[in-house]
N, C-alpha and C positions, 0 to 999 in steps of 0.2 A: 709307319716308315715310308718315306718317299719312294724308295725302290719298289716296294710292294704295290703302291698306288700307281707307279709308272707301268709296271707289268700288267696290272689290271686294266689300265687305260689302253695300252697297246693291244691287249687281248680283245677288249671291247671294239677297238677300231678294226681289228681283223675280222670281227663278226658284223661289220657294217655300220658301226656307230661313229659317224663323222664328228660328232661333238667331242668324243673322247680324243680324237686326233687334234682338234682345235685346242683342247686343254693342254696337250703336250707341247704344241707350238707356243702357246702363251707362256708356259712354264719355262721353256728352254730357248726361246728366241734370243734373249739377251746374252746368255752364256755362249751360244753358238756364234752369234754375231761378234762378240768380243774376242773369242778364240780366233776367228778369221781375221779380225782387225789387227790383233797382235802380230800375226804372221805377215799379213799383206800390207798393213799400214796405209790402206786406201779404203775409205768408207763405202764407196760404190762397189768395189770388188768384194768387200766383206758382206755387203747386203746380197749380192749375187750368189756368193757361196752359201750364205744362210738359207736362201731360197732353194738352192740345189740340194743342200743337206736334208731339208724337210721333204723335198720330193723323193729323195732316195730312201728316207725313213718310210714314207708311204709305200713306195714300190718294193722295198726289201724287208718289210716288217716281219715276214715269215722267216727271214734269215737271222733274226735277233736271237742270240744265245742268252737265256735268262740267268745263266751262271755268272754273267758279268753285270755290272751296274749299267743301267740304261744311260745315265749321264756319261759314263766313260765311253760307251758305244757311240753316242751321238757326238761327243766331243772329239773322239778320234776321227769320225767322219769329217768334222769341220776342219780339223788340222790337215788331214789328208787332202781334202778338196782344195784347201788353200795352197798347200805345197804343190799340188798338181797345176793349179792356175799359175803359180810363179814359174814353174817349168815351161808350161805352154807359152807363156808370154816372154820367156827368156829373161826373167827378172829374178835372179837368185837373191838379190839384195833389195829389199823394199824399205827404204828409210825415209818415208815421207813425214809430214808434220805429225806432231804428237797428238795422242788422244788421251783424254783424261779418264783413265781406267782405275787410278788409285786415288781414292777420295781422302781428304783430310777430315777426320771425324772429331777433332778437338773443339770444345766450346769456347775456350779462351782464344781471343783474337791473336795474341802473340804466339801462342802455341800453334794455332791454325796456320798462321803465315809460315812458321818454321817447318811444320809438317808438309805444307804445300810445296815449299822450296825443296825439301828433301825428296818428296814424291816426284817432283819435276826432274831432279838430278837422276833418280833411278830410271825414270822413263827415258831420259836422254842417254843414259848409259846402255839401256837395253837396245835402243835404236842403233847404237854404235857397234853392237855385237853382230856377228854373222847370223844369217838366217838359221843355221843349224844350232848355234849356241842359244839364240833367242828362243827357238822352238822348244828345246829341252827345259829351259828355265821356266817359260810360260806354262808348259804342260804340267810341270812338277809343282810349281809354286802358286800359280793362278788357277790352273785347271784341277790341281790336286790329284793328278793321275798317278797311279803306281808306276814303278819302274817297268813292270811287266806290260802295262798298258802303253807306256811310251815306246817300249821296244816293239810292240806289235804295230803301233801307229807308224813308226819310222822304218819298220822292216829291218831292225838291227837287233843284236844280242843285248840282253839285259846288262851284261858287264860293260858293253860299249856305252850304253845309256849312262851308267854310273860314272864312267870315265869322262864322257862328254860333259855331264853335269858338273863334275868336279872342276874340269878345266874351264867351263863357261863361268862358273862362280868365281874362279881365280881371276879371269879376265875382267869380270864385272867389278870385283873388289879393287883390282889395279886401276881400272878406269875411274872409279869413284874416289880413290885416294889421290889420284893425280888431278882431279878437277876441283 
């Protein structure tokens, strides 16, 4: 199980094994970067956030609670750092150019084109949402975080997460039906 392996790697790092930390970085650099990119919509800012997150993991490894999944912990850090950067820069809405995070996996060229067009529409719809709507959708559906983890990340009640997610999905459906 990956979680057990992650816990073991983190423990090895705490005991001075730098190679264990490098393994965690390699394993999670893409998901951390993508989480930041979904929130920030800026590749350079997302890269900065990813570096900051791994520095924080190294500095705060002793604060990790193994009752939570390591992926959830590091993903929450990435989203929190991204939201903090938006606030510091006074950019609550980050709607820059699209990033291809949804791949078309079909082998048939006709289906692949159709899937690619649909993925592009979903990305465009996500960019049209507010930062808070986009954050809950991305955390739940792309990051696969639980309601509890999302609530902890955003500092809100679980019921509020469910409500925001419901409303964000409604806005997303409306946007997709109108386009």
